N, C-alpha and C positions, 0 to 999 in steps of 0.2 A: 799486880803481883810483882815482887822484886826478888830476883835470885840472890843468893848469898854473895855479898861483896859487890853488888851492882846497884846502879840507880834504876829509875823507872825503865821498864823493858821496851825496846823498840819492837815493831811488829815482827821482825825476823826472830829476835830473841824470844819473844813471847811464843811464837810457833814452836821453837826448839824446846822451850821449857814444857809446854803442853805435850809435845811429843814424848819427851823423857818421862814425864809423870804418867802419861797414858800407857806407855810401855811398861812401867813399873806396876801399874794397876793390873794390866793384863797378865803379867807373870805371877803376881800374887794370887789372882783368881785361878790360874791354871795349875800352879805348882806350890802355892803358899810362899811365905816369907823365906823359907829355906831355899827356894829356887832363885832368889834374888842375888845377883852379884853385879858389880859395876860392868863387867864384860857382857853379861846377859842383857842388862838394861841398854847398853850402848848398841848392841847388835839389834835388839828389837826396835829401838828408836831410830836406827839408821844413822847414827852419829859415831864419830870416833871416840875412843876412850878419853883422849885429850880434851875434846870438846865437852864431854860429860863432866870430867873433873873440873873444868873451868866454871861449871854451874854448881856442882854438888861435890863435896869432898869424900863422901862415903854413902853407903846404902841407907843408913839411918837418916841422913840429911834428905835423901830422895823421898823417903817415906814421910818425913816431916813436911816436905813440899806437897805431897799428896793430901795430907790433912789440911794444910793451909789453903789449898785450892778448894777443898770442900767447904772450908770456913768462909771463903770469899763468896762462893755460890750461895751459901746459907744466908749471908748478910744481905746480898742483893735480893734474894727471895723474900726475906723478912721485911725489908724496906718496901718492896713492891706491894706486899699484902697488907701492910699497915696503912698504905696510902689508899687502899680500896675501901670505899665507904660501905658497899653492900657485902655483908658477911657471907652470903651465898656465893657471890662471884669470887670472893677471896678464897673460899674453900675450894671452889672449882679450879682456880688458878694454882692452888697448892697441889691438887691432884695432877693437873697437867704437868707441873714441874717435876713431880716424882716419877711420873710415867716417862717423861722425856729423858730423865737421868738414867732410868733403867734401860731404855731403848738405846741409849748412847753406848752401852757396853761398860759403863763405869760400875765398879763393884758397889753393892748396896752397903749402907752403914753397918748392917749386921755382919756381912761377910768381912768387911775391913776390920771391924772391931775384934773379930776372932783372930785375924791374921797379924795384926800389928803388935809391936812390942808394947809393954805395959804403959810406959810414959805416953806414947802416942795414942794408945787405946783410950786413956783417960781424956786426952784432948778431944778425940773424936766423939766420945760419949757426951762431953760438954756441949759440942755443937748440936748433937741430936737432941739434947735436952732443951736447948734454946729454941729449936724449931718446934719441938713438942709443946713448949709453953705458948708459942704463937697459936697453935691449933686450939689450945684451951682458951686463949683469949678470943679467938674467932667465935667459939661457941658462946662465950659470955656476951660478946657484941650482938650476936644474932638473937639471944634471949632478950636483951635490952630493947632491941628495935621490933621485937615481936615476930621475926621471921623464923626463929628456931623454937622448938618445943620448950615450954616452961618447965616440964618435969625432968629435963636433962640435968645431970650433974657435971658441969663443965670440967671440973678437976679430974674426974674419973673418965667420963665419956670422951673428953678431949684426948686423953692418953690412948684410949681404945681406938678412937678414930685415926689417930696418928699411925698406930701400928697396923691397922687395917689398910690404910692407904699404902704404906710401904710394902705390905704383903701383896696387895693387888697389883701394884705398879711393877713388881718383879716379873709379872707375866709378859711385860713388854720386851724382856730380854730373850724370850723364847724365839726360835727360828720361825720366820714367816708371821710374826705377831703384827697385828694392825694397830699401830700406836694410837691413831685417831679414834678408832672404834673402841679400843680399850679405855681410853680417857673418858669417852662419852658414857660408857656403861658403868664405869667405876664412879664417876661423878653422880650419875643418876641413882645408883644404889646407896651411896653415902648420904646424899641429900634426902632420899626417902626416909632415912633413919632419923634425921634431925630436923627437917623442915616442919614448921607448925602447920596444923590443918588450916586450909584456906589461904596459905601463903605459897604461891606457885614457885617452884625452884627457878632460880635465875639461870640463864644459859648464855653461852657466847658462841 
């Protein structure tokens, strides 16, 4: 990630950027975009306003940074899942990633989409669509190798599976949620819906 006007981030700068963006996300979740101000972000992130302005010139730039951070995470996830040969394991890894994101306290794509300005909302929607297309592709791959049911409609069932995963993963944000247990049960439930008879679900 690169902050506006800067080259590749050092470890310290990277921590500062993630702190700023994390603070902005927390405020959005608690108060909506209306609660965002550069002063509020700086206070929540534990940095001076001067430091904040050295990274981002205004609130919209901070929000753009939030979207870009999500884009980076999506790109890394997509690359990892595309490299996984077993469609069942890839689907399980997708579930793990969604649960981990929810458990981290980051807003869900749905929550951010509602809160963001229109231009950034469109960008976030494009990221979500890209990840959704990957789930559709995973179903196709699983059908081709015989591990997923032949009667699935990847284009439709992939979209349903994507949304079901996001909804289930949001339970990880609840107090005292057991992230590991939730991942296990969510993966088992989803795989039961798509795995072909006689093809045992893969697990890690």
